C-alpha positions in Angstrom: 5.8 -19.1 36.0 6.9 -18.7 32.4 6.6 -15.1 31.2 4.5 -14.4 28.1 5.9 -12.9 24.9 4.8 -9.5 23.5 3.3 -9.3 20.0 5.2 -7.3 17.3 3.3 -4.1 18.2 4.0 -4.0 21.9 7.6 -5.4 21.3 8.2 -2.3 19.1 7.0 -0.1 21.9 9.1 -1.9 24.5 12.2 -1.6 22.3 11.9 2.3 22.5 11.9 2.4 26.3 15.5 3.0 27.7 16.7 0.6 30.4 16.5 1.7 34.0 13.8 4.3 33.6 10.4 4.4 35.3 7.4 4.0 33.1 3.8 5.2 33.2 1.6 3.2 30.8 -1.6 5.2 30.0 -4.6 3.1 29.0 -2.7 0.0 30.0 -5.8 -2.3 29.8 -4.3 -5.8 30.6 -0.9 -4.3 31.8 1.1 -6.7 29.7 3.6 -4.1 28.6 4.6 -2.8 32.1 4.5 -6.3 33.6 6.8 -7.6 30.9 9.2 -4.6 31.2 9.5 -5.1 35.0 9.6 -8.9 34.9 12.5 -8.9 32.4 14.4 -6.4 34.5 14.5 -3.7 31.8 12.9 -1.1 34.1 12.7 -0.9 37.9 9.1 0.1 38.3 5.9 1.1 36.4 2.5 2.5 36.8 -0.4 0.9 34.8 -3.3 3.3 34.5 -6.7 3.1 32.9 -10.0 5.0 32.8 -12.1 1.9 33.3 -12.5 -0.3 36.3 -12.9 -3.5 34.2 -9.6 -3.0 32.3 -7.9 -2.2 35.6 -9.2 -5.4 37.1 -7.7 -7.3 34.2 -4.4 -5.4 34.8 -4.5 -6.4 38.5 -4.8 -10.1 37.5 -1.8 -9.9 35.3 0.2 -8.1 38.0 -0.7 -10.7 40.6 -0.2 -13.7 38.3 3.4 -12.8 37.7 4.2 -11.5 41.2 5.3 -8.0 40.4 2.9 -6.1 42.6 5.7 -4.5 44.5 7.0 -2.9 41.3 3.9 -2.3 39.2 1.2 0.0 40.8 -2.3 0.5 39.4 -4.2 3.7 39.0 -7.8 4.4 38.0 -7.6 7.8 36.1 -8.2 9.5 32.9 -5.1 10.2 30.7 -2.0 11.5 32.5 -3.0 13.1 35.8 -1.2 16.1 37.4 0.4 13.9 40.1 2.1 11.8 37.5 4.6 14.6 37.1 7.8 13.3 38.6 6.4 9.8 39.1 7.8 8.4 35.9 10.5 9.1 33.3 8.7 7.7 30.3 5.0 8.0 29.5 3.6 5.4 27.1 0.3 5.8 25.3 -0.3 2.7 23.1 -3.4 1.2 21.6 -5.6 4.3 21.6 -6.8 6.3 18.6 -4.6 9.1 17.3 -7.0 11.8 18.3 -7.3 10.4 21.8 -3.5 10.4 22.2 -3.5 14.0 21.0 -6.2 15.0 23.6 -4.3 13.3 26.4 -1.1 15.2 25.6 -3.0 18.5 25.3 -4.5 17.9 28.8 -1.0 17.4 30.2 1.0 20.3 28.9 3.7 19.8 31.4 4.9 16.8 29.4 6.5 19.4 27.1 9.1 20.1 29.8 12.7 19.0 29.2 13.5 15.5 30.5 10.0 14.0 29.7 10.1 11.1 27.3 7.1 9.8 25.3 6.5 6.6 23.4 3.3 6.8 21.5 1.5 4.1 19.4 -1.7 5.4 17.9 -3.9 2.7 16.6 -5.5 5.0 14.0 -5.2 8.6 12.7 -1.5 9.0 13.6 -1.6 12.4 11.8 -3.7 13.8 14.7 -1.0 12.8 17.1 1.8 14.2 14.8 0.0 17.5 14.4 -0.2 18.1 18.2 3.5 17.2 18.6 4.7 19.4 15.8 2.6 22.4 17.0 3.7 22.0 20.6 7.0 22.1 22.5 7.7 18.4 22.0 10.5 17.0 19.8 9.7 14.0 17.6 12.9 12.1 17.9 11.9 9.0 15.8 9.2 7.0 14.2 9.1 3.3 13.4 6.9 1.4 11.0 5.7 -1.9 12.5 4.3 -5.0 10.7 2.2 -7.4 12.9 0.7 -10.0 10.6 -1.6 -8.2 8.3 -1.8 -5.1 10.5 0.5 -2.1 10.3 1.3 0.4 13.0 3.6 3.3 13.8 5.5 4.0 17.0 6.4 7.6 17.7 9.2 8.7 20.0 9.1 12.2 21.4 10.5 14.3 24.2 9.8 17.5 26.0 11.9 20.7 25.6 11.5 21.3 21.9 10.1 24.1 19.8 7.1 24.2 17.4 8.0 22.7 14.0 6.9 23.6 10.6 5.1 20.8 8.8 3.0 20.0 5.7 0.4 17.5 4.7 3.1 14.9 3.7 4.7 15.2 7.2 1.3 14.6 8.8 0.5 11.6 6.6 3.8 9.8 6.8 5.9 11.5 9.5 9.3 12.9 9.0 11.4 9.9 10.1 10.0 6.8 8.4 11.5 5.8 5.1 10.0 2.4 4.8 8.8 1.9 1.2 5.6 0.2 2.2 4.7 2.9 4.8 5.3 5.7 2.2 3.3 3.8 -0.5 0.4 3.4 1.9 0.5 7.1 2.8 0.5 8.0 -0.9 -2.5 5.6 -1.4 -4.5 7.3 1.4 -3.8 10.8 0.0 -4.7 9.7 -3.5 -8.0 8.4 -2.4 -8.8 11.7 -0.8 -8.4 13.5 -4.1 -11.8 12.4 -5.4 -13.9 14.4 -2.9 -11.5 17.3 -2.3 -12.1 20.9 -3.3 -9.6 22.8 -5.4 -7.6 24.1 -2.4 -7.4 20.7 -0.8 -6.5 19.1 -4.1 -3.5 21.4 -4.5 -2.4 20.5 -0.9 -2.9 16.8 -1.5 -1.1 16.9 -4.9 1.9 18.6 -3.4 2.0 16.1 -0.5 1.8 13.2 -2.9 4.6 14.6 -5.1 6.8 15.1 -2.0 6.3 11.5 -0.8 6.9 10.2 -4.3 10.2 12.1 -4.3 11.1 10.6 -1.0 10.3 7.1 -2.3 12.4 7.7 -5.4 15.4 8.5 -3.2 14.8 5.4 -1.2 14.1 2.7 -3.8 14.4 2.2 -7.5 10.6 2.2 -7.9 7.5 2.2 -5.7 4.4 0.0 -5.6 1.1 1.1 -4.1 -2.5 0.4 -4.3 -4.3 2.6 -6.9 -7.1 4.9 -5.8 -10.0 6.6 -7.6 -7.7 9.4 -8.8 -5.5 6.8 -10.7 -8.3 5.7 -13.1 -6.9 7.4 -16.1 -3.3 6.2 -15.4 -4.6 2.6 -15.1 -6.6 3.0 -18.3 -3.5 4.2 -20.2 -1.5 1.2 -19.2 -4.4 -1.3 -19.5 -5.1 -0.1 -23.1 -1.7 -1.6 -24.1 -3.0 -5.0 -22.9 -6.8 -5.0 -23.4 -8.6 -4.3 -26.6 -10.8 -1.5 -25.2 -10.8 2.3 -25.4 -9.1 4.2 -22.6 -12.2 6.1 -21.7 -14.2 2.9 -21.2 -11.3 1.4 -19.2 -11.1 4.5 -17.0 -14.8 4.3 -16.2 -14.4 0.6 -15.3 -11.5 1.3 -12.9 -13.4 4.2 -11.2 -16.0 1.6 -10.4 -13.6 -1.2 -9.7 -11.4 0.5 -7.1 -14.5 1.0 -4.9 -15.1 -2.8 -4.6 -13.6 -4.6 -1.7 -13.2 -7.7 -3.9 -10.9 -6.0 -6.4 -7.6 -4.1 -6.1 -5.4 -2.4 -8.6 -1.7 -1.7 -8.0 0.7 0.8 -9.6 4.5 0.6 -10.0 6.0 4.0 -10.3 9.5 5.3 -11.2 10.5 9.0 -11.0 6.9 9.9 -10.4 5.6 8.1 -13.6 3.6 4.9 -13.7 5.6 2.1 -15.3 3.3 -0.9 -14.7 0.1 -2.1 -13.1 -1.5 -5.3 -11.7 -5.2 -6.0 -11.3 -6.2 -8.6 -8.7 -9.6 -9.9 -7.5 -11.0 -12.2 -4.8 -12.8 -15.2 -6.4 -15.2 -17.4 -4.5 -16.1 -19.6 -7.3 -14.0 -22.6 -8.4 -10.5 -21.8 -9.5 -8.4 -24.4 -11.3 -5.7 -25.8 -9.0 -7.1 -24.3 -5.8 -9.0 -26.3 -3.2 -9.9 -23.4 -0.8 -11.7 -20.1 -1.0 -11.6 -17.2 -1.4 -8.8 -17.4 -4.0 -6.9 -14.3 -5.0 -6.5 -14.1 -8.8 -4.2 -12.0 -11.0 -6.6 -10.6 -13.6 -3.8 -8.8 -15.5 -0.2 -7.5 -15.1 1.8 -5.2 -17.4 5.1 -3.4 -17.2 6.5 -0.9 -19.8 9.1 -2.5 -22.1 12.0 -0.4 -20.8 11.3 -1.3 -17.2 10.9 -5.1 -17.5 13.4 -7.4 -15.8 13.8 -4.8 -13.0 11.7 -6.7 -10.5 8.7 -4.3 -11.0 6.2 -7.1 -11.9 7.3 -9.2 -8.9 7.1 -6.1 -6.7 3.5 -5.6 -7.9 2.8 -9.3 -7.2 4.2 -9.0 -3.7 1.9 -6.0 -2.9 -1.1 -7.9 -4.4 -0.2 -11.0 -2.3 -0.1 -8.8 0.8 -3.6 -7.5 0.0 -4.8 -11.0 -0.7 -3.4 -12.3 2.6 -5.2 -9.5 4.5 -8.4 -10.6 2.8 -8.0 -14.1 4.0 -6.8 -15.8 0.8 -4.4 -18.7 1.1 -3.9 -19.2 -2.6 -2.9 -16.7 -5.3 -3.8 -18.0 -8.8 -3.4 -16.7 -12.4 -3.6 -17.9 -16.0 -2.2 -17.1 -19.4 -2.8 -17.9 -23.1 -1.0 -21.1 -24.1 0.9 -19.3 -26.8 2.3 -16.6 -24.4 5.6 -18.3 -23.4 7.0 -15.1 -22.0 4.2 -14.9 -19.5 4.7 -18.6 -18.7 8.4 -18.0 -17.9 7.5 -15.0 -15.7 4.9 -17.0 -13.8 7.4 -19.8 -13.1 10.1 -17.4 -12.0 7.5 -15.7 -9.6 6.8 -19.0 -7.9 3.6 -20.1 -9.7 3.2 -23.8 -10.6 1.2 -25.0 -13.5 -1.9 -26.9 -12.3 -3.6 -28.0 -15.5 -4.3 -27.2 -19.1 -7.8 -26.9 -20.4 -9.7 -25.7 -23.5 -12.7 -23.5 -22.8 -15.9 -23.7 -24.9 -18.9 -21.3 -25.0 -22.2 -21.0 -26.8 -24.9 -18.4 -26.5 -28.0 -19.0 -24.4 -31.1 -17.0 -24.0 -31.0 -14.9 -20.7 -34.0 -15.6 -18.4 -33.5 -12.7 -16.0 -34.4 -12.3 -12.4 -32.5 -14.2 -9.7 -32.5 -14.2 -5.9 -29.4 -12.0 -5.7 -31.0 -9.2 -7.6 -34.2 -9.5 -5.6 -32.3 -9.2 -2.3 -30.7 -5.9 -3.2 -33.9 -4.6 -4.7 -35.7 -5.3 -1.4 -32.8 -3.8 0.6 -32.9 -0.7 -1.6 -36.6 -0.3 -0.8 -36.0 -0.8 2.9 -33.3 1.9 3.0 -35.2 4.4 0.8 -38.3 4.1 3.0 -36.4 4.5 6.3 -34.9 7.5 8.0 -31.2 7.2 8.7 -30.3 8.2 12.2 -26.6 8.8 12.9 -26.1 8.5 16.6 -22.3 7.7 16.6 -20.4 10.1 14.2 -17.1 9.2 12.7 -14.3 9.5 15.3 -16.6 9.0 18.3 -16.1 6.3 20.9 -18.3 3.4 21.8 -20.3 4.3 24.9 -19.2 1.2 26.8 -15.8 0.6 25.2 -13.9 4.0 24.9 -11.0 2.5 23.0 -13.4 1.5 20.2 -13.4 4.5 17.8 -15.9 4.4 15.0 -14.1 4.8 11.6 -17.3 6.0 9.7 -20.6 7.6 10.6 -22.6 4.9 12.4 -26.3 4.8 13.1 -29.5 2.8 12.3 -32.6 2.8 10.1 -35.5 4.3 12.1 -38.6 2.1 12.3 -36.7 -1.2 11.7 -35.6 -3.9 14.1 -32.6 -6.1 14.5 -31.4 -8.9 16.8 -30.5 -6.5 19.7 -34.0 -4.9 19.6 -32.8 -1.7 18.0 -32.9 -0.6 14.4 -30.8 -2.2 11.7 -27.3 -0.7 11.9 -25.7 1.3 9.1 -22.2 2.6 8.3 -22.3 5.7 6.0 -19.3 6.4 3.9 -17.9 9.3 2.0 -19.0 8.3 -1.6 -22.5 9.7 -1.1 -25.9 8.3 -1.9 -28.3 6.1 0.0 -27.9 2.9 -2.1 -26.6 -0.1 -0.1 -23.3 -1.3 -1.6 -22.4 -4.0 0.9 -23.8 -5.9 3.9 -21.6 -7.0 6.9 -22.7 -10.3 8.6 -21.5 -10.4 12.2 -21.1 -13.2 14.8 -20.7 -11.8 18.3 -19.4 -14.4 20.7 -19.8 -12.1 23.7 -23.6 -11.6 23.1 -23.8 -15.0 21.3 -25.9 -13.6 18.5 -25.7 -12.6 14.9 -26.8 -9.5 13.0 -26.2 -7.5 9.9 -24.9 -4.0 9.3 -25.6 -2.2 6.0 -22.9 -0.1 4.3 -24.1 2.9 2.4 -21.9 4.9 0.0 -18.6 3.4 1.0 -15.4 3.4 -1.0 -13.3 0.2 -1.3 -10.9 1.5 1.4 -13.8 2.4 3.7 -15.3 -1.1 3.3 -12.0 -2.7 4.3 -11.8 -0.3 7.2 -15.2 -1.3 8.4 -14.4 -5.0 8.0 -11.2 -4.6 10.1 -13.2 -2.7 12.7 -15.8 -5.4 13.0 -13.3 -8.3 13.1 -12.0 -7.4 16.6 -11.9 -9.1 20.0 -15.1 -11.2 20.3 -16.6 -10.3 16.9 -16.1 -11.9 13.5 -17.5 -10.5 10.3 -17.7 -11.1 6.6 -18.6 -8.7 3.9 -21.2 -9.4 1.1 -20.6 -6.9 -1.7 -23.0 -5.8 -4.2 -21.7 -6.6 -7.7 
């Protein structure tokens, strides 16, 4: 039987495993990794373990299908059990949350002994895993940044026999070994978004970490591009004021609101720690000239300081915006320009845009008539939420009661006294922005239960909305987000 191929994530994990060593795969689920390693002859034997009987049954089917039962054994157990000591040379923990990986390591302190190798791939919160490794007697020997479609992962290599390491917030956020510009830029973006709700002490720590990562970026590339957060509103406004006929204060207020919306994104190009350009992009669902599909990503504006033009900064901004658009499901990236702006036209053509049509727009005032179904929907939803008690029964970081690998990214609960398709209350995600006003609704199709339901998002930042959307679009579920404009 023809052997399957590993995806980019598991391929990166497999690459870090030395040939000829025995492997113990913790939380193996379907056992694709150990089966592939044994079937290709890279390792002589493996143990595939899992805490659940159902995942282990799936692993058994994979083992039997490819005839490697004599070399891949199965274990029903939690984490790394004591009798695993001496049974393997490399312990792999891939596909679990970072805090879960950390807990597994802490529960098996003997893995800090010399000769023990670890290959870790946390699906979320890698900083939790790094913190435990730095504080313990493990040595982090390498980290790799992995791109798998629109998803991004890190693979951490570690070994026993080390000493506790000193570390700071930047080391936790980005690691000490990865110098990939996209990884560093994403780490800076996450830290910048934390500035908004941080106290003075935390702000100092975050600011120092951001400065350190920017210095690392400057040593690596000519300039950096990252998605802007709430803390960048004034910087965006300063640059935008050179393009738009509006006061900086007004623009800053607009960007503080805009960065929270999942349908909008702003990007900054930085050199030597200073912003040199920006791009504003949006997702449009109405008709866009030259596009036959939807949603369509649209360049609402781009600007680079005069002295930094023709350095590739604008195209780097566009590349980051295109990556964001692709993750949002767009297949077309559109833009426009005034007919008289030939410089803009030349840039668009050099960046790969093609002219689709030329039109003249007309407008005349009309008397507004108010109302509308959209406004009424949100008004009714506001009333429902305000009149209901919010019960949080699954806090941020907790696991699903039936699917332990499913870690809730935000506080999750329901509106008491309401009813949904599953017979319980209407579900809610509660973000860090504060307030009880609904700012989005997720519509979900569940092929496993063969039903549909909604989940209300309360006080969520733009990043949290995207996190929830990624969380809901997993395995047998598919979701779309309806945002309040």
